C-alpha positions in Angstrom: -19.2 -30.4 0.2 -18.0 -26.7 1.4 -15.7 -25.8 -2.0 -12.1 -24.7 -0.2 -11.2 -21.3 -2.2 -7.1 -20.6 -2.6 -5.7 -17.9 -0.1 -4.2 -14.7 -1.5 -2.1 -13.0 0.3 -2.0 -8.6 -0.2 1.8 -7.7 0.3 2.0 -4.3 0.2 5.5 -3.7 1.5 5.0 -2.1 4.7 5.8 -3.4 8.5 2.3 -5.5 8.5 2.4 -7.5 5.2 6.5 -7.9 5.8 5.7 -9.1 9.5 3.3 -11.6 8.0 6.0 -12.5 5.5 8.0 -13.2 8.7 5.5 -15.1 10.9 5.0 -17.6 7.8 8.8 -18.3 7.1 8.3 -18.6 11.3 5.5 -21.3 10.5 3.0 -19.0 13.1 0.6 -18.8 9.7 0.6 -21.3 7.5 1.8 -20.3 3.4 -1.1 -18.4 1.1 -1.4 -20.1 -2.1 -0.3 -16.7 -3.8 1.4 -13.7 -2.7 0.9 -10.2 -5.2 2.0 -6.9 -4.7 0.9 -4.4 -6.9 3.3 -1.8 -8.6 1.9 1.4 -9.1 5.3 2.3 -11.2 5.9 4.5 -8.1 6.5 2.8 -5.5 8.9 3.6 -3.1 12.5 2.5 -4.1 12.9 1.3 -0.5 10.1 -0.6 -0.7 11.4 -3.0 -3.9 14.8 -3.1 -2.0 14.0 -4.3 1.0 12.1 -7.1 -0.7 15.1 -8.0 -2.6 17.3 -7.7 -0.1 14.9 -9.4 2.6 11.9 -10.6 2.3 12.7 -12.7 -1.2 15.6 -14.7 0.3 13.6 -16.1 3.2 9.7 -16.4 1.3 9.0 -20.0 1.1 7.1 -19.2 -2.5 6.8 -16.7 -5.1 5.8 -12.6 -4.8 4.0 -12.4 -7.9 4.9 -8.3 -8.8 1.4 -6.9 -10.8 2.1 -4.4 -13.1 -0.3 -1.2 -13.1 0.4 -0.7 -16.4 -0.8 -3.8 -17.6 -3.6 -4.3 -15.4 -5.4 -1.3 -14.6 -7.5 1.1 -16.9 -6.2 4.5 -16.0 -3.9 6.2 -14.5 -3.3 9.9 -12.9 -6.7 11.3 -14.7 -10.1 9.6 -15.0 -13.8 9.7 -13.6 -16.6 10.7 -15.6 -15.4 14.0 -17.2 -12.0 12.1 -17.5 -10.4 14.9 -16.1 -10.5 13.8 -12.4 -7.5 13.9 -10.4 -7.8 10.0 -8.9 -5.4 10.8 -5.8 -5.8 12.4 -2.8 -4.0 15.2 -3.6 -4.9 18.5 -1.3 -6.7 21.4 -2.9 -6.2 25.4 -2.9 -7.7 26.6 -0.1 -8.6 23.8 2.0 -9.8 20.6 0.7 -8.7 17.0 -0.1 -9.7 14.9 -3.7 -10.9 11.5 -2.8 -8.5 8.3 -3.2 -9.4 6.6 -5.9 -5.5 5.2 -6.7 -5.5 2.4 -4.4 -8.9 0.8 -5.1 -7.5 0.4 -9.2 -4.0 0.4 -9.2 -3.6 -2.5 -6.3 -7.2 -4.0 -5.2 -8.6 -3.7 -9.1 -5.5 -4.8 -10.5 -4.2 -7.8 -8.6 -7.9 -8.8 -8.8 -7.6 -9.0 -13.0 -4.3 -10.3 -12.5 -5.6 -13.5 -10.5 -8.6 -14.0 -12.8 -6.6 -13.7 -16.5 -2.9 -14.7 -15.7 -3.1 -17.0 -12.6 -6.8 -18.2 -13.6 -9.2 -18.2 -10.6 -12.5 -16.9 -10.3 -12.8 -16.9 -6.5 -10.2 -16.8 -3.4 -9.5 -15.5 0.1 -8.0 -12.4 0.3 -5.2 -11.6 3.0 -4.9 -8.2 4.0 -2.3 -7.4 6.9 -4.4 -4.9 8.9 -3.8 -5.2 12.2 -5.8 -5.8 15.1 -5.9 -1.6 16.7 -7.4 -0.8 13.1 -10.8 -2.1 14.0 -12.3 0.7 11.4 -10.4 -0.8 8.7 -10.7 -4.1 9.1 -14.6 -4.2 10.2 -15.4 -2.8 7.4 -13.6 -4.9 5.0 -15.2 -7.8 6.9 -18.1 -6.3 6.1 -18.4 -6.0 2.7 -16.4 -9.1 1.9 -17.7 -11.8 4.4 -16.0 -14.9 4.2 -13.6 -14.2 1.0 -11.3 -11.8 3.1 -9.4 -12.7 6.5 -7.0 -11.1 8.2 -3.8 -12.3 9.8 -2.8 -9.8 12.2 -6.2 -10.1 13.6 -7.7 -13.4 13.1 -4.4 -15.1 13.4 -1.7 -14.2 15.2 -3.2 -10.7 16.6 -0.7 -8.2 16.4 -0.6 -4.1 16.9 1.2 -1.8 15.0 4.4 -1.6 16.8 4.1 -5.6 17.5 4.7 -5.8 13.5 7.7 -3.8 13.7 8.8 -5.2 17.0 8.2 -8.9 15.4 10.5 -7.9 12.4 13.1 -6.9 14.3 13.2 -10.0 16.6 13.3 -12.0 12.9 16.5 -10.8 12.4 15.4 -7.8 9.5 16.1 -4.0 10.3 13.1 -1.9 11.0 11.0 -1.2 7.0 10.8 2.0 6.0 6.5 2.9 5.8 5.3 1.6 2.8 3.4 4.1 0.2 4.2 5.9 -3.0 6.9 8.2 -3.3 4.1 11.1 -4.4 1.4 10.1 -2.2 -0.4 12.9 -0.6 -1.0 10.7 2.6 2.6 10.7 4.0 3.5 12.4 6.6 7.1 14.5 6.9 8.8 11.5 8.7 7.9 9.4 5.7 8.9 11.7 3.2 12.6 12.3 5.1 12.9 8.5 4.7 12.3 8.5 0.9 15.8 8.2 -1.5 17.2 11.6 -2.8 15.8 9.9 -6.5 12.3 9.6 -4.9 12.1 13.0 -3.8 13.2 14.6 -7.1 10.7 12.8 -8.6 8.0 14.0 -6.0 9.3 17.5 -6.9 8.6 17.2 -10.3 5.0 14.9 -10.2 3.8 17.8 -8.3 4.7 20.5 -10.5 3.2 18.9 -13.3 0.0 18.4 -11.5 -0.5 21.5 -11.8 -0.2 22.4 -15.6 -3.3 20.5 -15.8 -4.8 21.7 -12.4 -3.2 25.0 -10.5 -4.9 24.1 -7.4 -3.6 20.5 -6.8 -1.0 19.4 -4.2 0.9 16.3 -2.6 1.6 18.1 0.3 -0.8 19.5 2.9 0.7 22.8 3.2 -0.7 23.4 0.1 2.4 24.8 -1.6 4.7 23.3 -4.3 6.5 20.4 -3.2 9.8 22.5 -3.7 9.0 24.5 -1.5 8.2 22.9 1.6 10.5 22.3 4.4 9.9 19.0 6.2 10.0 18.5 9.5 10.8 15.5 11.5 8.2 15.2 14.3 6.8 12.3 16.9 3.4 13.7 15.8 2.0 11.7 12.7 0.4 13.4 10.7 -0.6 10.8 7.8 -3.9 9.8 7.4 -4.7 6.2 6.9 -5.8 4.9 2.9 -9.1 3.4 4.2 -10.0 2.9 0.7 -7.3 0.2 -0.6 -4.4 -1.8 0.2 -1.6 1.0 0.3 0.6 1.3 3.7 0.2 -2.0 5.0 
């Protein structure tokens, strides 16, 4: 007899995750056994507002909020020497650090939550990569095999823009791009959409980083964030978070 594993939707708070919820609400996708969102302690305020005002009101089951403070083992600094910055910050003059935060704060933290708090050992993870992201979903399928499923590829094939259109057709407003408010992978359009409070927190965060390492910056211009002039553009400059579950 083949073991039927429980299903877990990783809700990232972005356009793709929100559209998956719309599809579940509308009966176009089955209801997963568990739905979880990682609380990094630095998620944009708009992510939580949208979740509370729209998704939770219609979603058919509980959405578990998994705290980084409880389930992650490191915060900003770690690695072998304990002093490596674990976010993909830009370095002076022309480098960029690797992305570790998404793996530890989200994927591993949520895995520990499922094992320690929910009490399950194995599950099928639902991830919201869309059909126009073959590099992301093929890499995950290769590493995880049958323990991962992509609702927007394997269930209801949908592009990123199709997710936006589908959310609006459901009757909800267009979601703001999800990320941590200090995430270096955002483009200026996303930063402009941050709340004033999140913007000020990002300025302080950026300055605090250089108290420990004077050569790291959260903006690709590699100047202090307080001095950056954000410019709205049709050009997309953000990089996808290939290492983990952010921005979906």
